[in-house]
C-alpha positions as CSV (number, residue, x, y, z in Angstrom):
1,M,1.0,23.3,10.5
2,E,2.7,24.2,13.7
3,I,2.0,21.6,16.4
4,A,4.3,22.9,19.1
5,N,6.7,25.7,19.5
6,G,9.0,25.4,16.5
7,I,7.7,22.0,15.5
8,Y,5.7,21.6,12.2
9,Y,3.7,18.8,10.5
10,V,4.8,18.0,6.9
11,G,3.2,14.6,6.4
12,T,0.8,13.3,3.8
13,D,-2.5,11.5,3.7
14,D,-3.1,8.4,1.5
15,K,-6.9,8.3,0.8
16,D,-6.7,5.6,-1.9
17,I,-4.9,2.8,-0.2
18,D,-7.1,-0.3,0.5
19,L,-4.5,-2.7,2.0
20,F,-1.9,-1.5,4.4
21,E,1.3,-3.6,4.4
22,G,-0.3,-5.5,1.5
23,I,-2.7,-7.4,3.8
24,L,-4.5,-5.2,6.3
25,P,-7.7,-3.6,5.1
26,V,-8.0,0.1,5.8
27,K,-11.4,1.8,5.1
28,H,-10.3,5.4,5.6
29,G,-6.8,5.5,4.2
30,M,-3.5,6.1,6.0
31,A,-1.5,9.0,7.3
32,Y,2.3,9.0,6.7
33,N,3.6,11.5,9.2
34,S,6.7,13.6,9.0
35,Y,7.8,16.5,11.2
36,I,10.2,19.5,11.1
37,I,11.9,21.2,14.0
38,K,13.0,24.7,13.2
39,D,15.8,26.1,15.4
40,E,19.4,27.1,15.0
41,K,19.6,23.8,13.2
42,I,16.7,22.4,11.3
43,A,15.8,18.7,11.5
44,V,13.3,16.8,9.4
45,L,12.0,13.7,11.2
46,D,11.2,10.7,8.9
47,S,10.1,10.5,5.3
48,V,6.8,9.2,3.8
49,D,5.6,6.5,1.5
50,A,7.1,6.4,-2.0
51,H,3.9,7.6,-3.7
52,F,4.0,10.9,-1.9
53,G,7.6,11.9,-2.1
54,D,7.0,15.0,-4.3
55,E,4.2,16.2,-2.0
56,W,6.4,15.7,1.0
57,L,9.3,17.6,-0.4
58,K,6.9,20.4,-1.4
59,N,5.6,20.5,2.2
60,I,9.2,20.8,3.5
61,Q,10.0,23.6,1.1
62,N,6.8,25.5,1.9
63,T,7.5,25.2,5.6
64,L,11.1,26.2,5.4
65,G,10.9,28.8,2.7
66,G,14.5,29.3,1.5
67,A,16.0,27.6,4.5
68,K,17.8,24.2,4.1
69,P,17.5,21.3,6.6
70,D,20.6,20.3,8.5
71,Y,19.4,16.8,9.4
72,L,17.0,14.0,8.3
73,V,16.3,11.9,11.3
74,V,15.3,8.3,10.4
75,L,13.4,6.8,13.3
76,H,12.0,3.8,11.4
77,M,13.2,2.2,8.2
78,E,9.9,0.6,7.1
79,P,9.4,1.8,3.5
80,D,6.1,3.7,4.3
81,H,8.5,6.0,6.3
82,S,11.9,5.8,4.6
83,A,11.1,5.5,0.9
84,N,12.1,9.0,0.1
85,V,15.4,9.2,2.1
86,L,17.4,9.1,-1.1
87,K,15.2,11.7,-2.9
88,F,15.7,14.0,0.2
89,A,19.4,13.4,0.2
90,Q,19.7,14.3,-3.4
91,K,17.6,17.5,-3.0
92,Y,19.5,18.6,0.1
93,P,23.1,17.3,-0.4
94,E,24.5,19.1,2.6
95,A,22.1,17.6,5.1
96,E,23.3,14.8,7.4
97,I,21.3,11.5,7.8
98,V,20.7,10.7,11.5
99,G,20.2,7.1,12.5
100,N,21.6,4.2,14.5
101,F,23.9,1.5,13.3
102,K,21.1,-0.8,12.1
103,T,19.4,2.1,10.3
104,F,22.4,2.5,8.0
105,V,22.6,-1.2,7.3
106,M,19.0,-1.1,6.1
107,L,19.6,2.1,4.1
108,K,22.3,0.3,2.2
109,E,20.0,-2.6,1.6
110,Y,17.2,-0.4,0.3
111,F,19.1,2.2,-1.7
112,G,22.5,0.7,-2.4
113,T,24.2,3.4,-0.3
114,D,24.6,4.0,3.4
115,F,25.3,7.7,2.8
116,N,28.9,7.4,3.9
117,G,30.3,10.8,4.7
118,R,26.9,12.1,5.6
119,Q,26.1,9.7,8.5
120,K,25.4,10.9,12.0
121,V,25.2,7.6,13.9
122,V,23.6,7.9,17.3
123,K,23.4,5.6,20.3
124,D,20.6,4.9,22.8
125,G,20.4,7.8,25.2
126,E,22.4,10.1,23.0
127,K,21.3,13.7,22.4
128,L,21.2,16.0,19.4
129,S,21.1,19.7,20.1
130,L,19.3,21.9,17.6
131,G,19.4,25.1,19.7
132,K,16.6,25.4,22.2
133,H,15.3,22.1,21.0
134,E,17.1,19.0,21.9
135,L,16.4,15.5,20.8
136,N,17.0,12.6,23.2
137,F,17.1,9.3,21.4
138,V,15.3,6.4,23.1
139,F,15.8,3.1,21.2
140,A,12.8,0.8,20.8
141,P,14.1,-2.4,19.2
142,M,11.3,-4.6,17.9
143,V,8.6,-2.0,18.3
144,H,8.2,-3.3,15.7
145,W,11.5,-3.5,13.7
146,P,15.0,-4.0,15.2
147,E,16.3,-0.5,14.2
148,V,13.4,1.5,15.6
149,M,14.1,4.4,17.9
150,T,12.0,7.2,19.3
151,A,13.0,10.8,20.0
152,Y,12.0,13.0,23.0
153,E,12.3,16.7,22.4
154,S,12.9,18.3,25.8
155,F,12.1,22.0,25.1
156,T,8.5,21.3,24.1
157,K,8.2,17.9,25.8
158,T,7.3,16.2,22.6
159,L,7.7,12.5,22.0
160,F,8.3,11.4,18.4
161,S,7.1,7.8,18.9
162,A,7.8,6.1,15.6
163,D,5.0,3.5,15.0
164,A,4.0,3.4,18.7
165,F,0.7,5.2,19.3
166,G,-0.1,4.9,15.6
167,K,-3.5,4.1,14.2
168,F,-5.2,3.3,10.9
169,G,-6.9,6.1,8.9
170,A,-6.0,9.3,7.1
171,N,-5.7,12.3,9.3
172,S,-8.3,14.1,7.2
173,H,-10.8,11.4,8.3
174,N,-11.8,12.4,11.9
175,E,-12.7,9.4,14.0
176,E,-12.4,8.1,17.5
177,W,-8.8,7.0,18.2
178,D,-9.2,3.9,20.4
179,G,-10.8,1.5,17.9
180,E,-8.4,1.9,15.0
181,A,-5.4,2.3,17.2
182,R,-6.2,-0.9,19.0
183,R,-6.7,-2.7,15.6
184,Y,-3.4,-1.2,14.4
185,Y,-1.5,-2.2,17.6
186,F,-2.6,-5.8,17.7
187,A,-2.3,-6.3,13.9
188,I,1.2,-4.9,13.7
189,V,2.9,-4.5,17.1
190,G,1.0,-7.0,19.2
191,K,3.5,-9.7,19.1
192,Y,6.1,-7.5,20.8
193,G,4.4,-6.6,24.1
194,V,7.5,-7.2,26.1
195,Q,9.5,-4.8,24.0
196,V,6.7,-2.2,24.2
197,Q,6.7,-2.5,28.0
198,S,10.4,-1.9,27.9
199,L,9.9,1.3,25.9
200,L,7.2,2.5,28.1
201,N,9.4,2.0,31.2
202,K,12.1,4.1,29.6
203,L,9.7,6.8,28.5
204,S,8.3,7.0,32.1
205,A,11.4,9.1,33.0
206,Y,10.1,11.9,30.7
207,E,7.3,14.4,31.0
208,I,5.3,14.1,27.8
209,K,3.0,16.8,26.6
210,T,2.6,15.8,22.9
211,I,2.9,12.5,21.1
212,C,3.8,12.6,17.4
213,A,3.4,9.1,15.9
214,L,4.2,8.1,12.4
215,H,0.6,7.2,11.7
216,G,-2.5,9.0,13.0
217,P,-3.2,12.3,14.7
218,V,-0.9,14.3,16.9
219,L,-2.0,13.6,20.5
220,K,-2.1,16.5,22.9
221,E,-4.9,16.1,25.3
222,N,-5.8,13.3,27.8
223,L,-2.4,11.6,27.2
224,N,-2.9,9.4,30.3
225,H,-5.7,7.7,28.4
226,Y,-3.4,6.7,25.5
227,L,-0.6,5.7,27.8
228,E,-2.9,3.6,30.0
229,L,-4.3,1.8,27.0
230,Y,-0.8,1.1,25.6
231,T,0.3,-0.2,29.1
232,K,-2.7,-2.6,29.1
233,W,-2.1,-3.7,25.5
234,A,1.6,-4.3,26.1
235,A,0.8,-6.4,29.2
236,Y,-2.0,-8.3,27.4
237,K,-4.5,-7.2,30.0
238,P,-8.1,-6.9,29.0
239,E,-9.9,-3.6,28.8
240,I,-13.5,-5.0,29.3
241,D,-14.7,-7.5,31.7
242,G,-17.0,-9.3,29.3
243,V,-17.3,-12.0,26.7
244,F,-16.3,-12.0,23.0
245,I,-17.9,-14.8,21.0
246,A,-16.1,-15.7,17.8
247,Y,-17.9,-18.3,15.6
248,S,-17.7,-19.9,12.2
249,S,-20.7,-21.9,10.9
250,V,-21.3,-24.0,7.8
251,Y,-25.1,-24.5,7.7
252,G,-26.1,-22.2,10.6
253,H,-26.3,-24.6,13.5
254,T,-23.1,-23.5,15.1
255,K,-24.1,-19.9,14.6
256,A,-27.4,-20.7,16.4
257,A,-25.5,-22.1,19.4
258,A,-23.3,-19.0,19.5
259,E,-26.2,-16.6,19.3
260,E,-28.1,-18.5,22.0
261,L,-25.2,-18.1,24.3
262,Y,-24.9,-14.4,23.4
263,A,-28.5,-13.8,24.1
264,K,-28.3,-15.4,27.5
265,L,-25.2,-13.3,28.4
266,I,-26.8,-10.0,27.3
267,K,-30.0,-10.8,29.1
268,S,-28.0,-11.3,32.3
269,G,-26.4,-7.9,31.9
270,V,-23.0,-9.1,30.8
271,K,-21.0,-7.0,28.3
272,A,-20.7,-9.2,25.2
273,E,-20.0,-9.0,21.5
274,I,-20.4,-11.7,18.8
275,C,-18.9,-12.0,15.3
276,D,-18.6,-14.3,12.4
277,V,-14.8,-14.8,11.8
278,V,-15.5,-15.7,8.1
279,R,-17.4,-12.5,7.3
280,T,-15.7,-10.1,9.7
281,E,-12.4,-8.5,8.8
282,R,-9.7,-10.5,10.6
283,T,-7.9,-7.7,12.5
284,F,-11.3,-6.5,13.9
285,C,-11.7,-9.9,15.4
286,I,-8.2,-10.0,16.7
287,A,-8.6,-6.6,18.4
288,K,-11.9,-7.7,20.1
289,A,-10.3,-10.9,21.4
290,F,-7.6,-8.8,23.2
291,E,-10.2,-6.2,24.3
292,Y,-12.3,-8.6,26.3
293,S,-11.5,-10.7,29.4
294,K,-13.2,-13.8,28.1
295,I,-13.6,-15.4,24.7
296,V,-15.7,-18.3,23.3
297,F,-14.6,-20.1,20.2
298,A,-17.6,-21.7,18.4
299,T,-16.8,-23.8,15.3
300,T,-17.2,-27.0,13.5
301,T,-15.0,-30.0,13.0
302,Y,-13.8,-29.8,9.4
303,N,-11.6,-32.3,7.5
304,A,-10.4,-33.8,10.9
305,D,-9.5,-30.3,12.0
306,I,-11.5,-27.1,12.5
307,F,-13.1,-24.7,10.1
308,P,-10.3,-23.0,8.2
309,A,-11.3,-19.4,9.1
310,M,-11.3,-20.3,12.8
311,R,-8.0,-22.1,12.5
312,E,-6.5,-19.0,10.9
313,F,-8.0,-16.7,13.5
314,I,-6.6,-18.7,16.4
315,D,-3.2,-18.8,14.7
316,C,-3.4,-15.0,14.5
317,L,-4.0,-14.8,18.2
318,T,-1.2,-17.3,19.2
319,E,1.4,-15.5,17.1
320,R,0.5,-12.3,19.0
321,N,1.0,-14.0,22.4
322,F,-2.6,-14.3,23.4
323,Q,-2.8,-14.7,27.1
324,N,-4.5,-13.8,30.4
325,R,-8.0,-14.8,29.3
326,T,-10.9,-17.2,30.2
327,V,-11.7,-19.5,27.2
328,G,-14.9,-21.3,26.4
329,I,-15.5,-23.6,23.5
330,I,-18.6,-24.6,21.5
331,E,-17.9,-27.5,19.1
332,N,-20.0,-29.0,16.4
333,G,-19.6,-32.3,14.6
334,S,-22.1,-34.6,13.0
335,W,-20.2,-37.8,13.7
336,A,-16.9,-36.9,15.3
337,P,-16.9,-33.6,17.1
338,F,-13.3,-32.8,18.3
339,A,-13.0,-29.1,17.8
340,K,-12.3,-28.7,21.5
341,K,-9.2,-31.0,21.2
342,V,-7.9,-29.1,18.2
343,I,-8.5,-25.7,19.8
344,T,-6.9,-26.6,23.2
345,A,-3.9,-28.0,21.4
346,K,-3.5,-24.8,19.4
347,L,-3.7,-22.7,22.5
348,E,-1.4,-24.9,24.7
349,K,1.6,-22.5,24.4
350,C,-0.5,-19.5,25.5
351,K,0.1,-18.2,29.0
352,N,-2.4,-17.9,31.7
353,L,-5.5,-19.2,29.9
354,N,-8.4,-20.4,32.1
355,F,-10.6,-22.9,30.3
356,T,-14.2,-23.3,31.4
357,D,-15.3,-26.6,32.8
358,T,-18.2,-26.7,30.4
359,T,-17.7,-27.4,26.7
360,V,-20.8,-27.2,24.5
361,T,-20.9,-30.2,22.1
362,V,-23.4,-29.9,19.3
363,H,-24.2,-33.0,17.3
364,S,-25.3,-31.5,14.0
365,A,-28.0,-29.3,15.5
366,L,-29.0,-28.0,19.0
367,N,-31.1,-30.2,21.2
368,D,-32.0,-30.3,24.9
369,E,-28.7,-31.6,25.9
370,S,-26.6,-29.0,24.1
371,R,-28.9,-26.2,25.2
372,A,-28.4,-27.3,28.8
373,Q,-24.7,-27.1,28.2
374,I,-25.1,-23.6,26.9
375,D,-26.9,-22.7,30.1
376,S,-24.0,-24.2,32.1
377,L,-21.4,-22.3,30.0
378,A,-23.3,-19.0,30.4
379,S,-23.3,-19.6,34.2
380,E,-19.6,-20.1,34.3
381,L,-18.9,-17.0,32.2
382,L,-21.2,-14.9,34.5
383,K,-19.0,-15.7,37.5
């Protein structure tokens, strides 16, 4: 499939995978994207997952006919993209492997060879001419591995963005980009917002007409939308002025408190969502927490701590540098409610969090006092 003048898609879809990176649920598979630039010189950009090596090599052969590639450009060494580098090198023994210094260190670790004699080591800002097409290498360390680099092709104004702008889902499954891209970003890249901002600053010097990520569809239209979302995500800025309520409940009383708050907010016209962190897939909850400007944690005291699922959820947020939000708390405890104390301690390293004055404290079940506190918390969140 030609996606731009002289640029072709040769990637594969994995429709059977259930857990990406061995931990992240994917309902609609994954795409492992690879591209070919055909010019005076031929470059293949990135490999695919190990299970699809034969299919990938067949795609290359079908696209090139009898021609042979001159280069394999390795933008990212994570195995879902690099697993077939050795197989490619064996099939095309005259092709050079293009990467940076760290790329070849990792190739040695994975394959027992750094392809000495076939290396083309590039530096940040260096160019590789293929003819009319020219690749400009823009390094992106820790987006989200240290060796990552992107490549801007100047003739077609195409950005090969590595894992940036990627999303969950096979390309054959047509779905709205934002939701699964947001979930992908905060699950995988979210910790490295500063590094993503640095990459976006470097890329601002280029006119971009097409974005070719290593996961998800080729992006051609309304690119400002994707760039604006990435800019917000990298800066940890909310997209929605509203409230996300995350709760865990043992016997339903904490759930009742969370739902009462939710109902009051919706009735007042506030944009709000609510979810059970025990029964809702974790990365969905993480993405929602970063999507909204305000969050309410509602949970029980549990073994002198907080309910395990809520503890794990908050840990997921803090390790992704959760910040720039308003935070409310609903705590429940039959004899010693101190969820607020635990939650605030877990969030103390987060930047620019504004805690509400009101904390809702439920002693076992809702009563007039705790309902009045819910009214007060709703009023604060409405401001």
